[in-house]
MOPAC internal coordinates of N, CA, C and O (Angstrom, degrees):
PM7 1SCF
backbone

  N    0.0000 0     0.00 0     0.00 0    0    0    0
  C    1.4508 1     0.00 0     0.00 0    1    0    0
  C    1.5342 1   109.86 1     0.00 0    2    1    0
  O    1.2310 1   120.54 1   -27.98 1    3    2    1
  N    1.3192 1   116.57 1   152.02 1    3    2    1
  C    1.4536 1   121.14 1  -178.65 1    5    3    2
  C    1.5181 1   111.66 1   -83.41 1    6    5    3
  O    1.2310 1   121.52 1   -38.04 1    7    6    5
  N    1.3296 1   114.70 1   141.96 1    7    6    5
  C    1.4617 1   118.57 1   175.77 1    9    7    6
  C    1.5271 1   108.63 1   -86.66 1   10    9    7
  O    1.2310 1   121.32 1   -27.52 1   11   10    9
  N    1.3217 1   115.08 1   152.48 1   11   10    9
  C    1.4567 1   122.42 1   179.15 1   13   11   10
  C    1.5257 1   107.23 1  -117.78 1   14   13   11
  O    1.2310 1   120.45 1   -52.62 1   15   14   13
  N    1.3287 1   116.75 1   127.38 1   15   14   13
  C    1.4640 1   121.33 1   178.08 1   17   15   14
  C    1.5184 1   108.26 1   -91.87 1   18   17   15
  O    1.2310 1   120.79 1   -56.43 1   19   18   17
  N    1.3349 1   116.10 1   123.57 1   19   18   17
  C    1.4637 1   121.62 1  -175.30 1   21   19   18
  C    1.5355 1   109.50 1  -125.21 1   22   21   19
  O    1.2310 1   121.07 1   -44.53 1   23   22   21
  N    1.3207 1   115.55 1   135.47 1   23   22   21
  C    1.4579 1   121.29 1   174.55 1   25   23   22
  C    1.5203 1   109.92 1   -86.64 1   26   25   23
  O    1.2310 1   120.77 1   -52.46 1   27   26   25
  N    1.3338 1   116.12 1   127.54 1   27   26   25
  C    1.4622 1   122.03 1   177.06 1   29   27   26
  C    1.5194 1   108.02 1  -108.79 1   30   29   27
  O    1.2310 1   120.61 1   -52.69 1   31   30   29
  N    1.3185 1   116.44 1   127.31 1   31   30   29
  C    1.4633 1   121.89 1  -177.08 1   33   31   30
  C    1.5096 1   109.50 1  -117.93 1   34   33   31
  O    1.2310 1   120.56 1   -46.60 1   35   34   33
  N    1.3434 1   116.54 1   133.40 1   35   34   33
  C    1.4551 1   121.37 1   178.20 1   37   35   34
  C    1.5267 1   108.53 1  -137.84 1   38   37   35
  O    1.2310 1   119.12 1   -28.76 1   39   38   37
  N    1.3240 1   119.28 1   151.24 1   39   38   37
  C    1.4695 1   120.86 1  -179.22 1   41   39   38
  C    1.5320 1   111.25 1   -62.00 1   42   41   39
  O    1.2310 1   120.83 1   -38.58 1   43   42   41
  N    1.3261 1   116.02 1   141.42 1   43   42   41
  C    1.4638 1   121.89 1   175.85 1   45   43   42
  C    1.5257 1   107.63 1   -77.83 1   46   45   43
  O    1.2310 1   120.03 1   -51.30 1   47   46   45
  N    1.3243 1   117.55 1   128.70 1   47   46   45
  C    1.4634 1   121.19 1  -177.37 1   49   47   46
  C    1.5274 1   112.46 1   -71.50 1   50   49   47
  O    1.2310 1   120.36 1   130.93 1   51   50   49
  N    1.3267 1   116.93 1   -49.07 1   51   50   49
  C    1.4633 1   121.02 1   177.41 1   53   51   50
  C    1.5143 1   107.59 1  -120.09 1   54   53   51
  O    1.2310 1   121.10 1   -57.73 1   55   54   53
  N    1.3099 1   115.49 1   122.27 1   55   54   53
  C    1.4596 1   120.58 1  -174.22 1   57   55   54
  C    1.5156 1   110.73 1  -115.05 1   58   57   55
  O    1.2310 1   120.95 1   -53.13 1   59   58   57
  N    1.3378 1   115.78 1   126.87 1   59   58   57
  C    1.4571 1   121.26 1   174.39 1   61   59   58
  C    1.5190 1   108.18 1   -90.63 1   62   61   59
  O    1.2310 1   120.86 1   -20.52 1   63   62   61
  N    1.3141 1   115.97 1   159.48 1   63   62   61
  C    1.4550 1   120.48 1  -178.91 1   65   63   62
  C    1.5252 1   110.19 1   -57.16 1   66   65   63
  O    1.2310 1   120.71 1   -50.21 1   67   66   65
  N    1.3271 1   116.25 1   129.79 1   67   66   65
  C    1.4451 1   122.02 1   178.68 1   69   67   66
  C    1.5207 1   114.91 1    90.29 1   70   69   67
  O    1.2310 1   119.72 1   170.02 1   71   70   69
  N    1.3348 1   118.13 1    -9.98 1   71   70   69
  C    1.4625 1   120.64 1   178.75 1   73   71   70
  C    1.5254 1   110.52 1   -80.31 1   74   73   71
  O    1.2310 1   121.20 1   -23.46 1   75   74   73
  N    1.3239 1   115.31 1   156.54 1   75   74   73
  C    1.4596 1   119.65 1   176.99 1   77   75   74
  C    1.5226 1   109.69 1   -70.54 1   78   77   75
  O    1.2310 1   120.61 1   -17.08 1   79   78   77
  N    1.3087 1   116.44 1   162.92 1   79   78   77
  C    1.4712 1   120.90 1  -178.66 1   81   79   78
  C    1.5174 1   112.48 1   -84.00 1   82   81   79
  O    1.2310 1   120.50 1   170.12 1   83   82   81
  N    1.3363 1   116.65 1    -9.88 1   83   82   81
  C    1.4585 1   119.93 1  -178.96 1   85   83   82
  C    1.5217 1   111.46 1  -127.01 1   86   85   83
  O    1.2310 1   121.70 1   -21.24 1   87   86   85
  N    1.3261 1   114.35 1   158.76 1   87   86   85
  C    1.4626 1   122.25 1   172.18 1   89   87   86
  C    1.5286 1   106.26 1  -106.77 1   90   89   87
  O    1.2310 1   120.41 1   -46.60 1   91   90   89
  N    1.3225 1   116.82 1   133.40 1   91   90   89
  C    1.4581 1   121.14 1  -177.58 1   93   91   90
  C    1.5169 1   110.66 1  -110.71 1   94   93   91
  O    1.2310 1   120.86 1   -46.32 1   95   94   93
  N    1.3206 1   115.96 1   133.68 1   95   94   93
  C    1.4496 1   123.63 1   175.01 1   97   95   94
  C    1.5204 1   107.10 1  -128.24 1   98   97   95
  O    1.2310 1   120.37 1   -38.70 1   99   98   97
  N    1.3192 1   116.90 1   141.30 1   99   98   97
  C    1.4621 1   120.03 1   176.86 1  101   99   98
  C    1.5176 1   109.32 1  -112.37 1  102  101   99
  O    1.2310 1   120.89 1   -43.50 1  103  102  101
  N    1.3231 1   115.89 1   136.50 1  103  102  101
  C    1.4625 1   121.30 1   178.55 1  105  103  102
  C    1.5247 1   108.37 1  -128.66 1  106  105  103
  O    1.2310 1   121.24 1   -26.12 1  107  106  105
  N    1.3174 1   115.22 1   153.88 1  107  106  105
  C    1.4632 1   121.13 1   174.54 1  109  107  106
  C    1.5192 1   107.30 1  -116.47 1  110  109  107
  O    1.2310 1   121.29 1   -57.87 1  111  110  109
  N    1.3301 1   115.13 1   122.13 1  111  110  109
  C    1.4686 1   121.22 1  -176.94 1  113  111  110
  C    1.5284 1   109.54 1  -132.62 1  114  113  111
  O    1.2310 1   121.29 1   -15.86 1  115  114  113
  N    1.3231 1   115.13 1   164.14 1  115  114  113
  C    1.4578 1   121.05 1   177.34 1  117  115  114
  C    1.5363 1   110.22 1  -111.90 1  118  117  115
  O    1.2310 1   120.55 1   142.31 1  119  118  117
  N    1.3410 1   116.55 1   -37.69 1  119  118  117
  C    1.4670 1   120.63 1  -175.87 1  121  119  118
  C    1.5299 1   110.79 1  -124.91 1  122  121  119
  O    1.2310 1   121.50 1   -16.97 1  123  122  121
  N    1.3261 1   114.73 1   163.03 1  123  122  121
  C    1.4637 1   120.72 1   176.29 1  125  123  122
  C    1.5297 1   110.58 1   -64.83 1  126  125  123
  O    1.2310 1   120.26 1   146.53 1  127  126  125
  N    1.3126 1   117.12 1   -33.47 1  127  126  125
  C    1.4682 1   121.05 1   178.97 1  129  127  126
  C    1.5305 1   110.74 1   -64.19 1  130  129  127
  O    1.2310 1   120.84 1   140.26 1  131  130  129
  N    1.3217 1   116.00 1   -39.74 1  131  130  129
  C    1.4619 1   121.26 1   177.93 1  133  131  130
  C    1.5319 1   110.54 1   -64.94 1  134  133  131
  O    1.2310 1   120.53 1   139.47 1  135  134  133
  N    1.3279 1   116.58 1   -40.53 1  135  134  133
  C    1.4624 1   121.18 1   176.91 1  137  135  134
  C    1.5144 1   110.74 1   -64.73 1  138  137  135
  O    1.2310 1   119.77 1   138.21 1  139  138  137
  N    1.3244 1   118.05 1   -41.79 1  139  138  137
  C    1.4621 1   122.52 1   177.66 1  141  139  138
  C    1.5187 1   110.83 1   -60.44 1  142  141  139
  O    1.2310 1   120.21 1   136.31 1  143  142  141
  N    1.3212 1   117.21 1   -43.69 1  143  142  141
  C    1.4612 1   121.71 1   178.78 1  145  143  142
  C    1.5253 1   110.92 1   -62.08 1  146  145  143
  O    1.2310 1   120.26 1   137.35 1  147  146  145
  N    1.3132 1   117.11 1   -42.65 1  147  146  145
  C    1.4628 1   121.82 1   178.85 1  149  147  146
  C    1.5243 1   110.96 1   -63.09 1  150  149  147
  O    1.2310 1   120.39 1   133.67 1  151  150  149
  N    1.3299 1   116.86 1   -46.33 1  151  150  149
  C    1.4653 1   121.33 1  -179.54 1  153  151  150
  C    1.5231 1   111.47 1   -64.38 1  154  153  151
  O    1.2310 1   120.41 1   138.70 1  155  154  153
  N    1.3109 1   116.83 1   -41.30 1  155  154  153
  C    1.4649 1   121.03 1   178.02 1  157  155  154
  C    1.5233 1   109.80 1   -62.60 1  158  157  155
  O    1.2310 1   120.38 1   139.25 1  159  158  157
  N    1.3235 1   116.87 1   -40.75 1  159  158  157
  C    1.4575 1   121.87 1   177.20 1  161  159  158
  C    1.5198 1   112.99 1   -62.97 1  162  161  159
  O    1.2310 1   120.49 1   150.45 1  163  162  161
  N    1.3311 1   116.67 1   -29.55 1  163  162  161
  C    1.4664 1   121.56 1   177.33 1  165  163  162
  C    1.5304 1   112.21 1   -83.41 1  166  165  163
  O    1.2310 1   120.29 1   176.72 1  167  166  165
  N    1.3279 1   117.05 1    -3.28 1  167  166  165
  C    1.4572 1   121.43 1   178.32 1  169  167  166
  C    1.5138 1   114.91 1    88.12 1  170  169  167
  O    1.2310 1   119.88 1  -160.74 1  171  170  169
  N    1.3129 1   117.84 1    19.26 1  171  170  169
  C    1.4727 1   121.57 1  -178.86 1  173  171  170
  C    1.5219 1   111.21 1   -68.02 1  174  173  171
  O    1.2310 1   120.89 1   -48.81 1  175  174  173
  N    1.3097 1   115.90 1   131.19 1  175  174  173
  C    1.4670 1   122.30 1   174.90 1  177  175  174
  C    1.5298 1   110.60 1  -102.50 1  178  177  175
  O    1.2310 1   121.25 1   145.05 1  179  178  177
  N    1.3694 1   115.21 1   -34.95 1  179  178  177
  C    1.4600 1   121.65 1   178.55 1  181  179  178
  C    1.5226 1   108.36 1  -138.36 1  182  181  179
  O    1.2310 1   120.74 1   -33.16 1  183  182  181
  N    1.3203 1   116.20 1   146.84 1  183  182  181
  C    1.4663 1   121.61 1   177.71 1  185  183  182
  C    1.5271 1   108.83 1  -133.38 1  186  185  183
  O    1.2310 1   121.17 1   -22.17 1  187  186  185
  N    1.3244 1   115.36 1   157.83 1  187  186  185
  C    1.4506 1   120.54 1   177.31 1  189  187  186
  C    1.5151 1   110.41 1  -154.13 1  190  189  187
  O    1.2310 1   120.71 1   -32.32 1  191  190  189
  N    1.3152 1   116.25 1   147.68 1  191  190  189
  C    1.4523 1   122.12 1   177.36 1  193  191  190
  C    1.5237 1   108.69 1   -78.47 1  194  193  191
  O    1.2310 1   120.35 1   -43.97 1  195  194  193
  N    1.3460 1   116.94 1   136.03 1  195  194  193
  C    1.4589 1   120.86 1   177.50 1  197  195  194
  C    1.5171 1   109.69 1  -132.60 1  198  197  195
  O    1.2310 1   121.67 1   -22.00 1  199  198  197
  N    1.3235 1   114.40 1   158.00 1  199  198  197
  C    1.4576 1   120.47 1   175.24 1  201  199  198
  C    1.5305 1   109.22 1  -141.04 1  202  201  199
  O    1.2310 1   120.99 1   -39.35 1  203  202  201
  N    1.3220 1   115.72 1   140.65 1  203  202  201
  C    1.4653 1   121.86 1   178.56 1  205  203  202
  C    1.5099 1   107.62 1  -117.14 1  206  205  203
  O    1.2310 1   120.82 1   -52.64 1  207  206  205
  N    1.3467 1   116.03 1   127.36 1  207  206  205
  C    1.4641 1   119.63 1  -176.92 1  209  207  206
  C    1.5260 1   111.48 1   -90.09 1  210  209  207
  O    1.2310 1   121.47 1     1.55 1  211  210  209
  N    1.3129 1   114.79 1  -178.45 1  211  210  209
  C    1.4685 1   122.45 1  -177.20 1  213  211  210
  C    1.5352 1   112.26 1   -58.15 1  214  213  211
  O    1.2310 1   120.16 1   147.33 1  215  214  213
  N    1.3190 1   117.31 1   -32.67 1  215  214  213
  C    1.4631 1   121.94 1  -179.14 1  217  215  214
  C    1.5296 1   112.60 1   -80.71 1  218  217  215
  O    1.2310 1   120.06 1   175.16 1  219  218  217
  N    1.3181 1   117.49 1    -4.84 1  219  218  217
  C    1.4586 1   121.37 1   179.18 1  221  219  218
  C    1.5112 1   114.38 1    90.51 1  222  221  219
  O    1.2310 1   120.28 1  -171.51 1  223  222  221
  N    1.3239 1   117.07 1     8.49 1  223  222  221
  C    1.4559 1   121.38 1   179.93 1  225  223  222
  C    1.5308 1   109.71 1   -85.03 1  226  225  223
  O    1.2310 1   120.87 1   -52.25 1  227  226  225
  N    1.3297 1   115.94 1   127.75 1  227  226  225
  C    1.4595 1   121.07 1  -179.06 1  229  227  226
  C    1.5111 1   109.70 1  -102.08 1  230  229  227
  O    1.2310 1   120.96 1   -46.60 1  231  230  229
  N    1.3332 1   115.77 1   133.40 1  231  230  229
  C    1.4665 1   121.29 1  -179.72 1  233  231  230
  C    1.5161 1   109.90 1  -131.13 1  234  233  231
  O    1.2310 1   121.11 1   -35.28 1  235  234  233
  N    1.3258 1   115.48 1   144.72 1  235  234  233
  C    1.4664 1   120.50 1   176.10 1  237  235  234
  C    1.5159 1   109.02 1   -80.62 1  238  237  235
  O    1.2310 1   121.06 1   -36.07 1  239  238  237
  N    1.3034 1   115.58 1   143.93 1  239  238  237
  C    1.4617 1   121.84 1   178.37 1  241  239  238
  C    1.5259 1   106.46 1  -111.82 1  242  241  239
  O    1.2310 1   120.24 1   -87.13 1  243  242  241
  N    1.3084 1   117.15 1    92.87 1  243  242  241
  C    1.4688 1   120.53 1  -177.40 1  245  243  242
  C    1.5274 1   111.37 1    92.00 1  246  245  243
  O    1.2310 1   121.06 1    16.32 1  247  246  245
  N    1.3129 1   115.59 1  -163.68 1  247  246  245
  C    1.4633 1   122.89 1  -175.63 1  249  247  246
  C    1.5211 1   111.20 1  -101.78 1  250  249  247
  O    1.2310 1   120.91 1   -18.56 1  251  250  249
  N    1.3399 1   115.86 1   161.44 1  251  250  249
  C    1.4593 1   120.96 1   172.83 1  253  251  250
  C    1.5246 1   109.05 1   -70.09 1  254  253  251
  O    1.2310 1   120.67 1   -33.74 1  255  254  253
  N    1.3276 1   116.32 1   146.26 1  255  254  253
  C    1.4627 1   121.01 1  -178.17 1  257  255  254
  C    1.5226 1   109.23 1  -144.03 1  258  257  255
  O    1.2310 1   120.81 1    -9.09 1  259  258  257
  N    1.3043 1   116.05 1   170.91 1  259  258  257
  C    1.4574 1   121.40 1   175.16 1  261  259  258
  C    1.5288 1   108.83 1   -70.79 1  262  261  259
  O    1.2310 1   119.77 1   -33.97 1  263  262  261
  N    1.3390 1   118.04 1   146.03 1  263  262  261
  C    1.4583 1   119.81 1   178.74 1  265  263  262
  C    1.5322 1   113.36 1   -56.29 1  266  265  263
  O    1.2310 1   120.29 1   149.65 1  267  266  265
  N    1.3168 1   117.06 1   -30.35 1  267  266  265
  C    1.4585 1   120.75 1  -179.47 1  269  267  266
  C    1.5264 1   112.50 1   -71.31 1  270  269  267
  O    1.2310 1   119.85 1   168.20 1  271  270  269
  N    1.3295 1   117.90 1   -11.80 1  271  270  269
  C    1.4639 1   121.78 1   179.58 1  273  271  270
  C    1.5361 1   112.43 1   -84.55 1  274  273  271
  O    1.2310 1   119.79 1   173.67 1  275  274  273
  N    1.3396 1   118.01 1    -6.33 1  275  274  273
  C    1.4602 1   120.42 1   178.75 1  277  275  274
  C    1.5262 1   110.53 1   -65.77 1  278  277  275
  O    1.2310 1   121.31 1   -43.24 1  279  278  277
  N    1.3230 1   115.10 1   136.76 1  279  278  277
  C    1.4647 1   120.83 1  -179.23 1  281  279  278
  C    1.5242 1   110.38 1  -126.97 1  282  281  279
  O    1.2310 1   121.11 1    -2.33 1  283  282  281
  N    1.3124 1   115.49 1   177.67 1  283  282  281
  C    1.4609 1   121.26 1   176.84 1  285  283  282
  C    1.5301 1   110.52 1   -61.16 1  286  285  283
  O    1.2310 1   120.05 1   150.37 1  287  286  285
  N    1.3385 1   117.50 1   -29.63 1  287  286  285
  C    1.4703 1   121.93 1   178.06 1  289  287  286
  C    1.5355 1   110.49 1   -62.91 1  290  289  287
  O    1.2310 1   120.22 1   139.11 1  291  290  289
  N    1.3280 1   117.18 1   -40.89 1  291  290  289
  C    1.4655 1   121.02 1   177.85 1  293  291  290
  C    1.5298 1   110.56 1   -66.51 1  294  293  291
  O    1.2310 1   120.80 1   137.92 1  295  294  293
  N    1.3220 1   116.08 1   -42.08 1  295  294  293
  C    1.4662 1   121.01 1   179.14 1  297  295  294
  C    1.5297 1   110.35 1   -63.01 1  298  297  295
  O    1.2310 1   120.59 1   141.57 1  299  298  297
  N    1.3289 1   116.48 1   -38.43 1  299  298  297
  C    1.4649 1   121.19 1   178.27 1  301  299  298
  C    1.5284 1   109.82 1   -63.59 1  302  301  299
  O    1.2310 1   119.74 1   137.32 1  303  302  301
  N    1.3439 1   118.10 1   -42.68 1  303  302  301
  C    1.4641 1   121.75 1   178.58 1  305  303  302
  C    1.5279 1   110.30 1   -62.80 1  306  305  303
  O    1.2310 1   120.36 1   137.13 1  307  306  305
  N    1.3227 1   116.92 1   -42.87 1  307  306  305
  C    1.4634 1   121.11 1  -179.59 1  309  307  306
  C    1.5266 1   112.41 1   -62.81 1  310  309  307
  O    1.2310 1   120.46 1   145.16 1  311  310  309
  N    1.3221 1   116.73 1   -34.84 1  311  310  309
  C    1.4595 1   120.11 1  -175.33 1  313  311  310
  C    1.5343 1   113.80 1   -95.07 1  314  313  311
  O    1.2310 1   119.78 1   173.57 1  315  314  313
  N    1.3140 1   118.03 1    -6.43 1  315  314  313
  C    1.4756 1   121.39 1  -178.12 1  317  315  314
  C    1.5232 1   110.51 1   -70.68 1  318  317  315
  O    1.2310 1   121.32 1   -29.42 1  319  318  317
  N    1.3279 1   115.08 1   150.58 1  319  318  317
  C    1.4562 1   120.85 1   174.76 1  321  319  318
  C    1.5266 1   108.09 1   -86.36 1  322  321  319
  O    1.2310 1   120.11 1   -62.98 1  323  322  321
  N    1.3383 1   117.40 1   117.02 1  323  322  321
  C    1.4567 1   120.12 1  -177.66 1  325  323  322
  C    1.5350 1   112.10 1   -70.55 1  326  325  323
  O    1.2310 1   120.59 1   -22.06 1  327  326  325
  N    1.3331 1   116.47 1   157.94 1  327  326  325
  C    1.4603 1   121.72 1   179.38 1  329  327  326
  C    1.5209 1   111.31 1   -65.07 1  330  329  327
  O    1.2310 1   120.36 1   137.04 1  331  330  329
  N    1.3352 1   116.92 1   -42.96 1  331  330  329
  C    1.4574 1   122.09 1   177.12 1  333  331  330
  C    1.5137 1   107.68 1  -112.30 1  334  333  331
  O    1.2310 1   120.72 1   -14.53 1  335  334  333
  N    1.3417 1   116.23 1   165.47 1  335  334  333
  C    1.4566 1   119.07 1  -179.32 1  337  335  334
  C    1.5214 1   110.98 1   -61.88 1  338  337  335
  O    1.2310 1   120.68 1   -54.38 1  339  338  337
  N    1.3040 1   116.31 1   125.62 1  339  338  337
  C    1.4601 1   122.33 1   172.13 1  341  339  338
  C    1.5186 1   108.13 1  -163.34 1  342  341  339
  O    1.2310 1   121.46 1   -27.08 1  343  342  341
  N    1.3030 1   114.82 1   152.92 1  343  342  341
  C    1.4569 1   121.80 1   176.11 1  345  343  342
  C    1.5158 1   106.97 1  -104.21 1  346  345  343
  O    1.2310 1   120.36 1   -46.35 1  347  346  345
  N    1.3089 1   116.92 1   133.65 1  347  346  345
  C    1.4611 1   120.93 1   179.48 1  349  347  346
  C    1.5203 1   109.36 1  -112.11 1  350  349  347
  O    1.2310 1   120.75 1   -34.09 1  351  350  349
  N    1.3229 1   116.17 1   145.91 1  351  350  349
  C    1.4569 1   120.49 1   179.00 1  353  351  350
  C    1.5134 1   111.63 1  -162.54 1  354  353  351
  O    1.2310 1   121.31 1     8.67 1  355  354  353
  N    1.3277 1   115.09 1  -171.33 1  355  354  353
  C    1.4570 1   122.07 1  -179.19 1  357  355  354
  C    1.5140 1   109.20 1  -122.54 1  358  357  355
  O    1.2310 1   120.71 1   -50.33 1  359  358  357
  N    1.3232 1   116.25 1   129.67 1  359  358  357
  C    1.4581 1   122.55 1   173.87 1  361  359  358
  C    1.5217 1   107.72 1   -95.96 1  362  361  359
  O    1.2310 1   119.89 1   -41.26 1  363  362  361
  N    1.3231 1   117.81 1   138.74 1  363  362  361
  C    1.4565 1   119.53 1   174.53 1  365  363  362
  C    1.5167 1   110.96 1  -141.46 1  366  365  363
  O    1.2310 1   121.07 1   -28.65 1  367  366  365
  N    1.3197 1   115.57 1   151.35 1  367  366  365
  C    1.4685 1   120.97 1   173.52 1  369  367  366
  C    1.5081 1   109.11 1  -143.85 1  370  369  367
  O    1.2310 1   120.10 1   180.00 1  371  370  369

C-alpha cells in the first residue's frame, strides 16, 4: 500500500519575534488508524482539516473533532490533488 505524507500543524507555545505561529511536523501513514495513533502520541485532543491557498490564507475545512473520529474519507481528502493550488494538512491541539 502507498504511504501518504501529511503535514501536522500545532500552535507554537512560546513564540519569538519573527517565528511562525505554528510548529509543523510531517508524518507518513497508510491508514487512518495509524494517523490516529500518531496524533494521540503527540498529545492531540482535537484535530481539524485545513487548507492553505496560493495567497497564504489558511482556512478550516469542517469542524474540530477527536483524533479517533478520523476516517479513510479524511485521509482521502488530505491526499487528493486539489483543483487549484493549495496545501492540505491537519491542525491539532
